[in-house]
N, C-alpha and C positions, 0 to 999 in steps of 0.2 A: 673796437674792431672795425669792420667795414662800415657799419652804420655810423659809428663815431666819425670816421673819416669823411663820409658824405656830409655830415652835419657841419664839419669844420670848413669844407670847401665853399659852400654856397651860403646865400642868405637863408635865414631860417623862416621861410614861409611854409605854410602847410601844403600848398600845392606842389612844392618841390620835394617834399619828403617822399622817400621811396615807399611803394606799396608793399604789402605783405608778400604778394606773388613775386615781386622783383627781389625781395630779400631771400626768398627760398631759392630762386634761380642763382643768385650770387653765392649762396652757401653750398650749393651742390658742386661736385667736382666737374671739371671741364668736359670730360668725355660723356657725362650724363646730360649736360645742357644742350638743348636744341638751339642750333644757331639759325638765324634768319637767312644766312647766306647758304646757297646750295653747296653741298659737299662735293669736292672734286673727286672724281673716280680715282681710287687707289689701285695701283698695279702691284700685285703681290706675286712673287715667284712661286710656281707650283711646287718646286722642291722644298721651299721654305715652309709652305703650308703642310706638306707631307711630314717634314721633319718636326714641325711644331705639334702636329696631330700625334705623331708617334711619341714624342716626348711627353705630351699630356697623358696619353694612354699608359705609357710605362710608369708615369708618376702615380696616377690614380688607380690603375688596374689592380695592383696587389691589395690595396685597401678595399676596393669594390669586391674582389673575389673573396677576401676574408669575411666581409660583411655578408656576401651571398652564402658562404659556408655556415656562418653563424646563424643566419636566418633559416637555412635548411635544417640545421641541428635543432634550433628552437621549434621549428615546425614538427620535426620528428618527435622531439620530447613532448610536445603538446599532444600529438596523436597517441603517444604511449600513455600520457596522463589521462586522456579521454577514455582509452580502452580500460585502464585501471579503474577509473571512476565508474564506468559501466559495469565492470565486474563487481565492484563494491556495492553498487545499487542492486545488482542481482542477488548478492549475498544477503542484503538487508531484506529484500522481498522474500527470499527463501526463509530467512529467519522469522519474518512475520507470518509466513505460511505455516512454518513449524509451530509457532505459538498458537495460531488458530487451530491447527491440527491437534495440538496437545489439549487445548480447551475442548475440542470436539470429542476426543477420546475420554477426557475426564467426565464430560456430560454423558457419554455413552455408558461409561462405567456406573455412574449414578443410576441411570435408567435400568441397566442390567441388574443392579442390586435390588431395585424396586420390583422388577419382574420376578427375581428369585424369591423375594419375600412374599409376593402375591401367590406364586406357585406353592410355596410352603403352606400358606394359609389355606389355599384350595385343597391341598392334600389332607391337611388336618381336618378341614370341614367335611371332606369326603369320608374320612375315617369315622368322624363323629356321627355323620348321618347313617353310615353303614351299621355302626353299633346301635344307634337308636332304632333302626329298622329291625335288627335282630331282636332287640329287647321288646319292641312292639309285637313282633311275631310271636315271641315266647309268651308274652302277656296274653295275646289273643288265644294262643293254643291253651294256655292255662285256664283262661276264662271259659273256653269251649269245653275243656275237660271238666271244670267245676260245674258248668251248666249240665253237661251230660251226666255227671255223678248225681247232681240234684234231681235230675229227671228220673234217673234209675232209682234213687232213694225214694222219691215220691211214688213211683210205680210200685216199689216193694211195699211201701206203707199202704197203698191202696189195695194191693193184693192181700196183704195181711189183714186189713180191715174187712175185706170180703170174706176171708176165711173165718174171721172172728164173729161175724154176724151169725146169729142163731138162725138155724134153718128149721123150719117146721119138719117134724118127722113125717115120714110117709106113712100113710095108713095102709096097712096090709090087711 
């Protein structure tokens, strides 16, 4: 290409070989290369500029408007997705709350059953103590009755013995 053409034109000394920067400048299109010469001012007709601007706008504006609409639609869809995601997160939180609430009710039911069992035991113990008190009272009354009967029996025996004891006859 151009490098080969330069090599064919001149002697092959290293000092005359083009530098890497020169190669890059030569490979770039002409409108991108900076020229060492000052550019001449270019006179452009205002109507031509307006027409070119209008043409450029009419050429690219539909695509830009379509892109703008597509971006707006994507943004709207993204907002809808974010709202939906928030709703799903809320549902999961409520579900976890319900699971926690269910566990709490299960635990409350267990403790309620324990309380019911304790209450039944207390009622049973109260009934037993009441029966024992009645029995103790009956036994105490029976012992008192027996003791009273023994006392009365002993008094009768003492009285009988007194009556059986011989008395000296009175002298008249």
